[in-house]
N, C-alpha and C positions, 0 to 999 in steps of 0.2 A: 272427335270421333262420332258416328251417329250411332242412336241407340237402336236395339234390334228392331224395335216395333215403329220406327219412323222411317217416313218415306224417302229413299236416296237413289241417286243413279246409280252408285256402287252395288244397292240391292238388285237393281234391273240386271247389270253386268254378271252378277252373281247366276241370276236366273238364266241368261243366255249361255253360260258355261256349262251349267249342268243341263240344259236341254240337248246341246249338242253332242255331248257323251253318252246321253241315254239311247239319243237315235241313232247313234255310232254303233252302239252295243245292241241294240234291238236290230238294224241293219245286218248286223254281222250274224245273230243267231237264228234268222228265219233261213237262212241258207245251210247251217250245217245239219239240219234234217235229212238234206237232200246227199246220201251216202253213196259211194262206187260201191258197186256190187263187190263181194268177198271173191278174192283172186282164186280162191282154191276151188269156186264153183263155177269157175268159167273154163271149159275146153275146147269152145268153138264160136265161130259167129254169132251162131244164133244162141249160145249160151248167155252171150254179151247182152245181145240185142233184146231178149227177154226181160232181162230184170231192169234193163234202161226204160223199155215202154212201161213197165209198171210204177216207175217212177212218175209218171205224166201226171198225175193228181198232185204230187208234191210239186212239179215245175209250175203248175197252174196256181196252185196258192201262194206259191213263192212271188208270181208274177203279180198276184193280187194284192199282197202285203208289200212288196216292196213298191207299188204305186202308193198304197195308202199312205204309208211311212214318208214318202217323197214329197205327197200332198201336203200333209202335216206338218212335215218339216218347213216348206216353203211359206205355208200359210202362217206358222208361229214367227219366222223370220220375218213377214210382213207386218205382224201385228206387234213384235219385239221393236220394229223400227217407229212404230207409232206411240208407243208408250216411253215416257221420260225417266219414269221412276218406279220404284217398288218399295212395297213395305213387307214385313213378315206375313201378313194374312194372304196379300197376292202371290207370294213364294209358295205358301201353303197350298192355294189354288193350284199352282203351277205342278207342283210337285205330284198333287192327285191326278192332273194330268199327264204325268210322264209313268205314274202307276201302270194307268191303262196301254200308254204305249209300250211301256217293259211287257204288260200282258199277251200284247199282240202275238209274238212268237209262239205262245201256247194254243191260242185260238186258232193260229195258223195250222200248228201241228195237229191240233183234233180235227180240223177241217180236212186235212189232206188224208188222215187214216180212216175218216168217218164221211166222206164227201155224197155219200148216199143218203144219208141221214137228216131230217130237218133240225134237228136239236143240236147239230155240229154246225149248220148254218147260223140258226139262231143265236147260238152261243160267240159266233163271230160279228153278228149284226150287233148285240149287245155289247160287245167291245166297242165298236165304231158309235155305238148310241153314246155309250158312258164318256169317249172321245170328246164327242160334240158336247155333250152336258158341261163337261171340266171347262171345255173351251169357252164356252159362253158365260159360264160363270164368272171366270177370271178374268175376261174381256167388260163384262156388266160392271164388276168391283172397282178394276181399275177404270172406266168411264166414269162412274159415280162418284169415286173419290179424288177426281181431278189428276191421276197420273198420266192421263193421256197429253201429248204434248199440245201446246197450244195453238198451234197452227194447222191441226187437224180439224178439217169442216165436218159440219154435221152431215153431210152427206157421204162422206167416209167413214165416219161411225157408223150412221145407219147401214151401211153397204157390208161393215164386217158382220153385224147380227146378220143380214138378209142372206150371206152366203153361208152361215153355220147352218142356218133353218133349212136353207135350200138342199143343202147337202144332205141334212138328217132325213128330210120328206123324201129324197131320192131314195136313199138307202133303206127307209122303212119299205119303200115300194117293191124294193129287191128283196128285201126279209120276206115280205108278205108271198112272193113269188113262190116259196120254199114249199106253200101249202099246194102248189100245183107239182112242182119239181125241185128237189134242193139243188141241181145243176143248173137249173133255170136261172135259180136265185143268184147263183155264184156269177153265172155269166153276166146278169144284167148289173150288178155290184163292180163287176171287172170293168164292162163297158162304160160305166159312172166314172171310174176312177180314170180310165184312157180318156175320156174327155177333159177333166180336170187336169190331169198330166199335159196333155197338148196344150192345154190354156188356147183355145180355139175362141176365136172371137167374132163369129157369126152372130146377126144381131136374134136371131131364134134361141141361139144357144146360150148368148149373155143373157136373155130374158129369163131361161130356165135356171141356169148354174147361178147366176150371180156376179 
């Protein structure tokens, strides 16, 4: 039997399992804040259309966070495929990452309610920043401690670092745009998420996003 602090393939398997579970819950929670209008307040088509239109900010932030979670889930799946084993410290770093995944429904709800305020946009960006920081830390720990599979070459290892850093730079630009207009900030981050989610492979985009 492996000791808790020893690296093992079984430890890696447990990380993969809990990661999928937390992502599934977060994906569910972000949609629960889009609520159907109360039936007793609707007596005509106009009565129904008005509250649906009022939900536009929530649909916008739902799309933003759904893309964010999708991107990070695919990213985690790819990284887990490169890591052969894990220990308790790597699991702890992964749990820190998942803590900020679990926080995303809150920052999404805050952004939907206060879309016109810079503070809400900055809180959302801080959530993205901490996701990047914890992801970078966990990959660095795995790479430095020999947990990455032996057949993973140096270019692939470097590419993992660069994708995290480039994404954070783009999101930081988006956060800075909230000084001009919070909606512009959200729109830019949404555009970045769409590009990542689409996995476009044009030469210019490949250089930008890694």
